[in-house]
N, C-alpha and C positions, 0 to 999 in steps of 0.2 A: 403522504401515504407511507405505510410501513414497508421496509425492505423485505419483510416476510411474505408480502403479497407479490409473488413473482409472475404468475400467469393465471389470473382469475378465470375460472371456467364456468361457474354457476353462481346465481344470486337468488335469494328468496327473502321477501319481507317478513320480518318477525311479526308474530301475532301477539306475543307476550309483551313486547316493548316497542311502542310506536317510535318510528324514526330510526330503527335499528334494522340492519340487513345481515343475513347469514351468507357467507361466501366461502369459497375454497379454491385452492390452486388446482391446476390441471396435473397430469401425470408427472411423476418425479418427486412429489412431496409425500410427507407422511400422512397418515389418516388423522386429519384435524380439520376444524372449521374455525372461521373467524367471525366475530360480531363486529360490524363496522357501522359507524354513524353516517349521517347524511353528507358529511364533508369528507368521507373516506377514511376517517381516523379509526384505528383498530381499538375497540373497547375491550375485546377479549380474544384470546387464542386458546382454544380448547381441543385437547387431544381426545380421540375416541378410544377409550380404554380397551386394551387387548386386541386392537384391530391393526391390520396392515393395509396399504393401498397399492393398487397396480395402476389404474388410470381412472381416477374420479373425474366424471364429466359434468355432473349437475347435482343440484340440491333442490328439494321441494318441501313444502309444509302442507299438512293436511291431517285428516282424521286417520286413525289407526285402529288397533284392536280394542281399545277402550273408547267407546263412543263419547264425544264431547271433549276429548283430550287432543291437543295439537301435538303432532309428531313431526320431527325433522327426518327427512329421507335423504341420505347421501348415497349417490349412485355411482358405484365403481363399475362402469359399463363400457368404457372405451376399449376398442379392439381393432385398431387400424389394420393389422395383418390378418385378422379373422382367424385367430388361433385359440381363443378362449372358449371352452365348452361351458363353463359356469361363471356367471357374473355375480357380484355381491351388492346387496342393498343393506346399508347400515341404517337402523331406525332407533330413535330415542325421543323421549318426551322433551318438547322444547323447554330449555331451561331459561330462567330469568338470569340476566347478566349481572354479576356482582364482581367477582374476582377478575383480574386482567389476564391471568393464565391459570390453567388447571386441566383437569381431566374429567370427561363426562363418563360417569359409570352407568351401568345398566344399558349399554348399547346392545341392541339385538341385531343379529345378522341373519339374513336369509339369502339363499342363492336363487338365481334365475337361470333357466336353461331354455333357449329357444326351441320350439318344436321342429324347426326346419334347418337346423345348423347354425353356425356362427354368423353374427352380424356385428357391425360397429354401430354404436349408438352415441348420441350427443346430448339428449335431453330427456327429462322425466317431468311429469306433473301428476298431482293427485286430483282426479276428477271430483269436483265438489258435490256432485249428485250421486254417483255410484260409489264413491269412496274407493275407487280403484286407482292403483298406480299404473300410469301409462308410460311406456318406454318408446321413444321415437328413434328409429334407426336411420342410418345414412349410408350412402355409397360414394366412394371417391370417384366413381365413374359417372355419378349423377343418376337422374331418373327417379321414378317413384319407388319408395321403400316402405316396408310395412311398419306398423306400430303394434305393440303388444301390451296387453292389459293383464294385471294380476291384482287380486284383492289385497287391500291393506291389512286384512286380518290374518294373512298368512303367518303361520307359527314360526318363531325364531328357530334357527337351526335346520330348517327344512329347505327343500328345493322345489320351486314352483315353475 
């Protein structure tokens, strides 16, 4: 396994390339994703053009603003100290993996703002029926926590 994979925090199976998985590191890394094969070998390291990362926690694939197109959602949603008012979701069309390093252009960003104040979150998924992005929150104290839903058709550059 590559030394660039320091603390994997999310994983999603590629839809474009069978046997390939999209992963990313937890907080402390740059805004980038890795394509890894079934043996854990890094096939590509791809920077998200023009983006910075605070605490990326998860990655998901699903439909987006263009029906029938698979998008990758990279969720910069971590907030252990509960200080962030806006969280970021990076969205791009799933690429086919060719080059071993590079930059993904055309990355769209939209912000999320919880209606009831700050939360820490660990996971996201795209609901295959409603095509909504669902954010799963957590609490270090434990107990039931809310989940939040936003449409995957949210416009880039907006806050939802």
